[in-house]
PAVEXLUM-459522 format. One line per 4 residues: number of its first residue (from 1); their letters; for each residue z, y, x of C-alpha. Coordinates in nm, 3 decimals, padded with zeros to 5 digits. Layout:
REM residues N
NUM	a	Z Y X  ... $
This chain:
REM residues 197
1	mikk	00.010 -00.008 00.012  00.098 00.249 00.256  -00.236 00.158 00.472  -00.452 00.218 00.160 $
5	tfii	-00.264 00.572 00.118  -00.331 00.676 00.476  -00.696 00.566 00.422  -00.733 00.768 00.124 $
9	vgif	-00.575 01.063 00.285  -00.779 01.003 00.595  -01.101 01.018 00.404  -00.983 01.311 00.201 $
13	gliq	-00.920 01.505 00.503  -01.255 01.387 00.665  -01.424 01.519 00.343  -01.244 01.853 00.367 $
17	liii	-01.360 01.895 00.748  -01.722 01.824 00.638  -01.711 02.087 00.365  -01.541 02.355 00.587 $
21	accp	-01.756 02.274 00.887  -01.906 02.601 01.065  -02.236 02.631 01.223  -02.245 02.553 01.582 $
25	dpkt	-02.438 02.882 01.664  -02.347 03.114 01.377  -02.556 03.446 01.416  -02.472 03.791 01.329 $
29	yynr	-02.794 04.015 01.300  -02.799 04.382 01.381  -03.072 04.626 01.339  -03.175 04.925 01.557 $
33	itdi	-03.390 05.203 01.437  -03.670 05.272 01.648  -03.872 05.524 01.437  -03.926 05.637 01.093 $
37	efan	-04.222 05.731 00.877  -04.216 05.950 00.576  -04.501 05.995 00.318  -04.581 06.133 -00.017 $
41	crla	-04.685 05.877 -00.279  -04.823 05.826 -00.596  -04.565 05.566 -00.706  -04.643 05.316 -00.414 $
45	tdla	-04.982 05.461 -00.300  -04.972 05.711 -00.011  -05.127 06.029 -00.060  -05.360 06.223 00.170 $
49	dnmt	-05.284 06.595 00.277  -05.310 06.878 00.014  -05.334 06.624 -00.285  -05.196 06.678 -00.639 $
53	vsqn	-04.956 06.438 -00.819  -04.783 06.440 -01.147  -04.405 06.471 -01.155  -04.364 06.133 -01.319 $
57	dfrl	-04.539 05.934 -01.035  -04.426 06.140 -00.728  -04.236 05.935 -00.465  -04.132 05.986 -00.116 $
61	rlti	-04.149 05.690 00.094  -03.934 05.616 00.401  -04.032 05.338 00.632  -03.774 05.244 00.905 $
65	keet	-03.923 05.092 01.209  -03.653 04.886 01.354  -03.556 04.597 01.602  -03.353 04.313 01.492 $
69	fahi	-03.126 04.141 01.756  -02.875 03.875 01.705  -02.528 03.800 01.850  -02.445 03.441 01.883 $
73	snps	-02.091 03.321 01.883  -01.995 02.973 01.955  -01.628 02.926 01.876  -01.533 02.595 02.073 $
77	flin	-01.238 02.529 01.843  -01.447 02.484 01.532  -01.615 02.143 01.452  -01.974 02.070 01.500 $
81	saya	-02.169 02.144 01.182  -02.397 01.831 01.187  -02.247 01.759 00.845  -02.223 02.108 00.724 $
85	tsce	-02.360 02.171 00.386  -02.471 02.528 00.456  -02.495 02.763 00.757  -02.549 03.114 00.657 $
89	dnfv	-02.633 03.382 00.917  -02.468 03.728 00.856  -02.679 04.034 00.841  -02.455 04.330 00.904 $
93	glks	-02.716 04.626 00.881  -02.738 04.887 01.142  -02.578 04.863 01.485  -02.512 05.230 01.479 $
97	divd	-02.440 05.373 01.133  -02.615 05.661 00.979  -02.362 05.962 00.973  -02.597 06.231 00.861 $
101	fkit	-02.895 06.212 00.635  -03.083 06.502 00.479  -03.421 06.571 00.277  -03.531 06.929 00.295 $
105	cnkn	-03.819 07.119 00.148  -04.044 07.401 00.286  -04.010 07.595 -00.034  -03.724 07.678 -00.278 $
109	ifgi	-03.670 07.391 -00.535  -03.390 07.319 -00.763  -03.238 07.658 -00.660  -03.194 07.539 -00.318 $
113	qage	-03.330 07.764 -00.028  -03.613 07.642 00.176  -03.495 07.436 00.456  -03.150 07.350 00.320 $
117	pidy	-03.052 07.009 00.218  -03.136 06.887 -00.106  -02.816 06.766 -00.300  -02.785 06.361 -00.306 $
121	nkin	-02.719 06.400 -00.678  -03.081 06.507 -00.744  -03.237 06.194 -00.576  -03.260 05.817 -00.659 $
125	vyki	-03.352 05.561 -00.408  -03.513 05.218 -00.452  -03.688 04.941 -00.277  -04.004 04.768 -00.435 $
129	gftf	-03.906 04.434 -00.603  -04.111 04.451 -00.910  -04.470 04.549 -00.988  -04.358 04.748 -01.266 $
133	dskn	-04.171 05.064 -01.139  -03.932 05.098 -01.426  -03.776 04.751 -01.327  -03.691 04.860 -00.964 $
137	qrkt	-03.303 04.919 -00.960  -03.243 05.251 -00.842  -02.952 05.354 -00.596  -02.763 05.676 -00.516 $
141	iiew	-02.798 05.796 -00.155  -02.429 05.704 -00.094  -02.511 05.342 -00.214  -02.832 05.337 -00.002 $
145	ldil	-02.655 05.455 00.330  -02.400 05.188 00.255  -02.673 04.911 00.229  -02.823 05.027 00.560 $
149	nngg	-02.491 05.076 00.735  -02.332 04.744 00.616  -02.613 04.515 00.555  -02.613 04.227 00.303 $
153	ylla	-02.879 04.073 00.088  -03.024 04.440 -00.024  -03.084 04.532 00.313  -03.453 04.645 00.356 $
157	fewy	-03.651 04.883 00.562  -03.901 05.047 00.317  -03.735 05.269 00.059  -03.894 05.515 -00.214 $
161	fefk	-03.701 05.831 -00.302  -03.755 05.986 -00.657  -03.608 06.314 -00.787  -03.396 06.300 -01.100 $
165	epin	-03.551 06.627 -01.240  -03.876 06.808 -01.244  -03.988 07.008 -00.940  -04.099 07.348 -01.054 $
169	sndf	-04.318 07.500 -00.802  -04.689 07.621 -00.775  -04.677 07.587 -00.405  -04.793 07.314 -00.184 $
173	lkfe	-04.479 07.135 -00.067  -04.362 06.956 00.249  -04.045 06.752 00.265  -03.857 06.668 00.592 $
177	isik	-03.623 06.379 00.634  -03.338 06.391 00.901  -03.134 06.099 01.014  -02.859 06.103 01.266 $
181	qeng	-02.667 05.798 01.378  -02.316 05.745 01.512  -02.451 05.698 01.879  -02.609 06.049 01.873 $
185	tefk	-02.963 05.913 01.802  -03.161 06.160 01.568  -03.493 06.113 01.379  -03.688 06.384 01.192 $
189	vatn	-04.026 06.373 01.032  -04.214 06.564 00.766  -04.457 06.466 00.500  -04.813 06.633 00.440 $
193	siki	-04.841 06.916 00.192  -04.837 06.802 -00.181  -04.866 06.970 -00.496  -04.659 06.836 -00.795 $
197	e	-04.774 06.909 -01.158 $
């Protein structure tokens, strides 16, 4: 009887070890921004210089050029995962967090002077996930920065910005984006001129 109990407890313990087994080489992935591109779009289509676009279709597309690198840790005290049921890698976002983000315009819009940052509350951000634009989930700038800085399943490097309210201007507009990271790296780039009707 005692022998059977020890065998059952031993089998139960072995099953527990198999279930919680860790990967032999768990990887933590980081990203480093190398460059950025910023363009005017009609939904997801880039627009050439001095074109006209409707308010409803106007978007700004940010493409982040990046390098991905992995940190591999191999803790020797953990058991080998030959029997593990899943080995998930960890995508932790940017190696150096974005600490300052601005979008500015060369003309006065929304009551904001030319060259001054546009209030975060006036902008939504999304990544393309669906063919129909209305199905793409919008995020605030703060939520978007959190995704880039901390990673996770929503991490992406092409994002679209849309304004929550109409832009009333008869001028051709140029938008500029500015990103500053924790390590002091800065990126600035401007769009072509665009007229929004």
